[in-house]
N, C-alpha and C positions, 0 to 999 in steps of 0.2 A: 205844226209838226204832229199834234195828235190826232190831227184830222187826216193827217195822210196815212198815220197807222192804221186807223179805224176803217178807212178806206179800202187798204190793203186786207184787213182781216175778213171785211165784206166780200170782198174778192174772192179770197181762198175759201171760205165758206160756199159762195156760189158755184165754184169749180169743183169742191167736195159733192155737193148736192148733184151736181150731173155725173161724176164719178161714181157717186155710190149708187145712184138709181141704176146706172149701166150692170154696175156689179151684179146687181140684185136681180137683173133680168138675163143675164148673159149665160150661156151654157157652162156647166162645171161650178162656176163661182156662184150661181143661184143654189146649188146645192145646200139641203139643211145642214150636212155634216161640217160645212165650211162656216163654223162659228161666226155668229153676226159682231162678235167684239173682233175678232182676226179680220173679219170683213172691212169694218169701219175703219181699222187702223191701216190696212193695206190702200183704203180707197184716200184715206188723207193722205199718206205716202206720196201716191201719184198725183194726187192733187197739189202737193207741196211743190213736186217737180215740174208740173204744167204751169204753177202760178208766175213761174220766170220768163215764161215763153208766151204767155196770154196776154193780149190787150184789154186792159181794164177800162171800165166805163168811168166817165169822170163824175158823173152824177151820184155816185156812190159816197163821195165825201159830205153830202148833205141830202143824203135820201131820208125820207121817212117809212117806218115799219111796216105800213100797208104797201107802199112800192116794193121795198125788200122782199117781202113776203111774195109778193107777184113774179118779181124775178126768180125766186126761189122755185115757185111753180113751172114757170118756163124751163128751168134748169133741169128740174126732175123729169118732165115731159121729154125732154131732148135726149136725157139718158136711157130713159126705158126705153125709147124708140131703137136706140143705136143697140143696145142688149138684147131687145126682143127680135130684131132681125136676124140678128147671129142665130138665134135659136130655131130659126125656121127650117133652116136644112135638117136640122136634128128630128124637128116633127115630122119630115118627110122619110127620113130614116125608119124612125120608130114607128110609122104608118106602113111602110114596107114589110116590117117585122110581122105586123099583124096580117098582112094579105098572105105571106108564106105560111105562118102560122096557122091559119084558117084554112089552107088548102091541105096541110100535111095533117089537120084534125087535132092540133093542140090550141085551140082557142080556149078549152077548159083549163088548161095547164097555166095558169096566172100566175105573175110573179110581181113583186112590188118593185117600180122602179124609183130609187131613193133620191134622184136628182130633181125629178118633176114632180115627186109622189102620186104619180098614177100606176093603175093596173097595166099589165101588156104579157102577152104570152113569152113564153121564154126564148123562142128564135128572136122575136122582137128586141128582148135585152140584150142577147148576143151581138146582132148586128148594130144595136145602139152603144153599145160599151166598146165595140170594135171600131167605130167611126169616132167616139171620145178619144181612144187611145191614138188614133190616128191624129187627129185634130191637135193634139199636144205635141205628137212627133214632129208636125209640120210646121212647129210655133203658131198655132191657129191663135191661140190667146193673145199674141202679139197684133192679131188683126184689131183687136178692140181696143187696146192701148193706141195703135197707129190712127185708128177711128176716132178715137178721143181727141186726139191731138188735132186731126184734121177738121173736126167740128167746130172748133174754136177757130180757125180761119175763115169757114164758111158760115157759120152760125155765132157770131158774138155773144157775148154773156147779156142776157135780156132780151134775145130776140126770139119771138115765139115761133117755133120750126114748122109746123103743120100749114100746108097750103095744098093746093089742088095737084101738082105734081108728085108730092110726096105721098098723097092719097092714093094716085093712080098705080105709083111704084110698088105702094105696100099690098094694093089688090093683087097686082100680076105677082108679086114674091109670094103671096099666100095662096094663090091659087097655083102656084107652080110647086106646092108640096105635094099634090097629088101626081103631078107629072113626075116627080123625084121617086115617088113611092111606086109608080109602074115601071119606072126604068130599071130600078132595082130589083122588084119582085119579078118582071116579065120572064126571064127563063123559067120560074116555078110554075107561072100563072100558064104558060104556055104546055110546060111539060104536063101539069096537072089537069088542064082540060082534055089533053089526049087519056089521060087515063080516067078520067070521068066518064069520058064517051064508051070506053071500054067497058066499064062498069054498067053504063047504060044497056049497052049491045048482050053481054053477058046476062043480065038481071032478065032480058027478054028471051034468051036461047035457052036459060036455066034458069025457071022462075022458082024450082024449088030451093036454090042456093042463096045463102044468107050474103050476097056479094060484098054488102057495104063491111059487115063485120071480118069477112075474109080479106078485104083489102086494105083494112084500116092498119094492120101492122107494116104491110107492104108499102103503103103510104108514109108511113113514119120513116122506115127504112131507107127507102129512096130519096126522101126530102133531107135526110142528115148526109145521105153520100154526096147528094146535089150540093148541099152547102159547103162538104169539105172539099169537093172539086172547084166549088166557084169561090173559096176564099181568096186565094191570090188575085184573082179577077176583082173581086169585090174592095180589096185593099187599095188595089191600083185606081178604079174607077172611085171609090170614096175620096181619095188621096186628090184626084184631078177636080172634083166636085167640090171640095172644099177649099183648095187654092183658088178656084174659079169664083169663088162665092165672096173673095175679099175685094175683087172689082165691084162686085153687086154692091157690097156695103158701102163701098165708098161713093158709089152712084147714088146710093140714098142719103147718104150725108151731104152731098151735093146739091142733091134736091130740095134740102131742108131751107136754103139760101132764097130769101125773099127780101122784099122793101119793108115787110112789116114790123113793128116794134113790141 
């Protein structure tokens, strides 16, 4: 009876490691403002719920410390991959804000993003937090919990998740960051390309005119006006992108299934 209790406790700890690693890498939950103590308690609560639906390996009853530590490393790797993959779309959104801010001439107006502790221009921050708000409005954080529950069906406790199919998917998703950024920033990229062409023509026609100095306020004003007009479209597009990314997350989790141990 004692061996059964010990095996159950070890299984709960392994589940807890995967959940906690996913929370530390997932969007919003990785925010330093989300206290580590609260994060740990929340992860333990989720692990306790999953404990009753997860198949537990039989070898935990007589496992050695070295093997248990190895299983723990595998669980942490699995959790980090799940949490990090959810962040990729937010990296693309933040990158799109960098494009827009650069064209508007606001790259020097930097602000700290407290969620990932990086500096970005103010336009990038606005779009990033708008996407994060939409993420919670569509229950995007449930993607993480459903993904964790699904991961135990395809990647049982103790299975090493990394294989060639997973690596190829991660490369594709990572390269998609640039595609996401260009899609979001494309209205500004095209508009400001025309403005830059106009600046070049004006500087050739009127060499005495300080073109870039004169057009800078115009670029900022037009950018803010475009941003205000495009907010409804951006909200709709970001909502669809975030909802579609749920399937991408599940594809990534299913790619972890292999015959290795």
